[in-house]
N, C-alpha and C positions, 0 to 999 in steps of 0.2 A: 168271578166267584159267585156262586149261587147257593144260598142257604136253603130256606124253605120256599124259594121262588125260582122262576126261570130267568130272572133278571141278571144282567151282567154289566160290567164296566171294564174297559181295557184302554190302555194308552196307545195311541197311534200318532207318532210325531207330536204336533202341538195340540192334539185333540184328545179329549176323553170321549170314548165311543160307548154309548149305552145301548142296551138291547133288552127286550122283554117289557113286562109291565112294571112301571115305577110306582109301586104302591107302598103301603105301610111296612109290610114285611121286607120288601126290597130295599127301602130307604135305610132301615136298620142294618140289613146285611151288607149293603154296598158302601155305607159311610166310611168304614175304616180303609177300605181299598181305594175308594175315590179320593179321599183326603190325602193319602200318601202319594198318589199319582198326580196331584194337582200342580205342583211346582213346574212352571214353564208352560203350562197349558194356556191356550188362547181360545179354543173352540170346544163346544159341546155338540157332539153329533148324536142326534135323536132320531135319525131316519129309521132305525130298527126298533124303536120303542113303540109298543102297541098301545099303551094307555098311561096316563099320568093322573094320580089322585093328589089330594092336598099334601100328603106326606112326601110323595115324589117331588112335588113342586117345592116343598121346603128344602129337600135335599139339594135340588138344582139351584135354588135361590141362595142357599148358604155357601155352596161352592163358588157361585158367581160373585158373591160378596167378598169372599176371600181373595179372588183374583183382582177385583176392583181395589181392595185394600193394598194390593201390590202394584197398582198403577195400570192394570190391564183391564180393558173393557171386553168382556167375553162375547163371542159370537155364537149364535145357536143355529144349527142346521137341522131342519125337520120340524114338523108340527104334529106330534102324536095326539091322538084323541084325548080330550080333556084339558090340554095345555092352554089353548086359547081362552076357553071359558074360565079357567082358574085365574089366568092373568087378568082378565077383565074383572072378575069378582074381587080380587085383591088389589086391583088398580096398579098393577105392575107394568113397567115398561117392557119392551121386547127383550131387554137384557136382564129381566127379572129383578129390577131395582124399583124402589119407590120413586115417583117423580119428585123433582126438586121443588 
């Protein structure tokens, strides 16, 4: 689904596959679809994501937190522009969680 953005999310087996720029507009547009496809997911595929801003990080971190609440430690595939810097700035683990 892409509202005012070119971003999308789709389910592929045990993965949520994201594409496009995960920015503020995309986070708002993708949240309903991503959250309904989350059950049973174990991976986030970000290889086709072009950039991530703080809103995109918040989307991914919240989805990851919901998986962890269900006992699943999510895996992330791909390192789009902006993700590493934001993880460092917010002191998040590679699983987008706060260190214990």
